[in-house]
N, C-alpha and C positions, 0 to 999 in steps of 0.2 A: 596440481589439484588445488581448487579454490576452497578455502575454508569459510564457512558461514559464521559470523561473529555470534558469540553466546549472548542470549538475551538475559538481562537481569530479571530478578523476580519482580521488581518495581515496574520495569518496562513491560513485562508480560501482563502484569495486573492492569496497567494503563491501557494496553492494547485490548484486552478482554473487556474492560470497562467501556471503552469507546465503541466496541463492536456490539455490546449488549444494550447500552443506554438508548441508542436511537430506536431499537426494536421495542424496548419497554415504553418509550415515549409514544411511539406509533400505536402500540396496543392500547395505551391509556386514551389516546385521541380517538381510536376506534370505538372504545367503550362510551366515551362522551358523545360521539356522533350517533351511535346507536340509541342512546338515551334521549338525545335531542330529537331524533327521528320519531321515536315512540311517543314523545310528548307533543310535538308540533305537527307531525305529518301522518302518522299511522292510522289515526281515526278515520281519515278519508282515503288515503292512498293504500292502506293496509300495511302490515308489518313487512310484507314481502314485495310491496310496490305494485301489486297487480290491480289495485283499485277495487277489489271485490269486498267492499264494505257497504253497509246500507247507504251511507252518504256518497260513497264513491259511485255506486250504481245510479243513485238519484241524479248526480251531477254529470254522469257520463265520463268519469275519470278514466283515461286510457291505462292500459297495462304498460308500465315503464320497463318491464323486463324483456319485452319483445325486441328483436333486432331492428324491426321497422321503426319503432318509437325511438330507440337509441340512436339510429342514424338520422332520423328526421329532426330531432330536437338538439340544438347545439348547447354547449355549456353556457354560453352567454344568454341564450333564451331561458334556460333553466334558472340561471341566477336572477334574471329580470323577473321571472314569475315568482320566485321566492321573495324578492325584495318588494316588488310592486303589487303582487297579487295577480290573479288571473280570473277572467270571466268569459264564458262562452257566450256568443251573441244570442243563442237560442235558450239560455238558462237565466233565471232570475238571480240565483245565488251563485257564488263562486268562492275562490280562495282569497282571503285577506292577505295583504302584504306584511312582511316582517322587517321592513326597513328600519323601523324604530325599536325592534325587539331583539335583533340578532347582530352580532359582531361580524365583520367581513370574513374572518377566519371560520366562523360557524357556517356561513353561507357557502363558502368554498368547500367545507367538509361535507355539507349536505349534497352539493353537486357531485362530489366524488362518490358519495354513498349511492346516489341515484345511478351513477355509471356502474358501480359494482353490482347493482341488481340485475344488470343485463348479462352478467357472466355466468 
């Protein structure tokens, strides 16, 4: 019969800390991304990403929650749109780029958030 070594209280605390810390950090990152989405994106794309806002409908912003949109737009394309902006050929107005306003980690978080809208 094989015995499992007893874990010390310190070892158990360290194990629990390392298991809980990444989840807490991820939750904080999610809160920050949600806040960023609301400040920078939701006025046009909607809180839910469906584009059903006054500006979204005026600009013809697509529903990012659909499987079709999620398959059609790559992460690289979404990132480029966030950084450089996006204008449709048939529309006078469009989305301004955030290259000078967002950190790369924020852009990546927004792309991940957009992906989560399709689930």
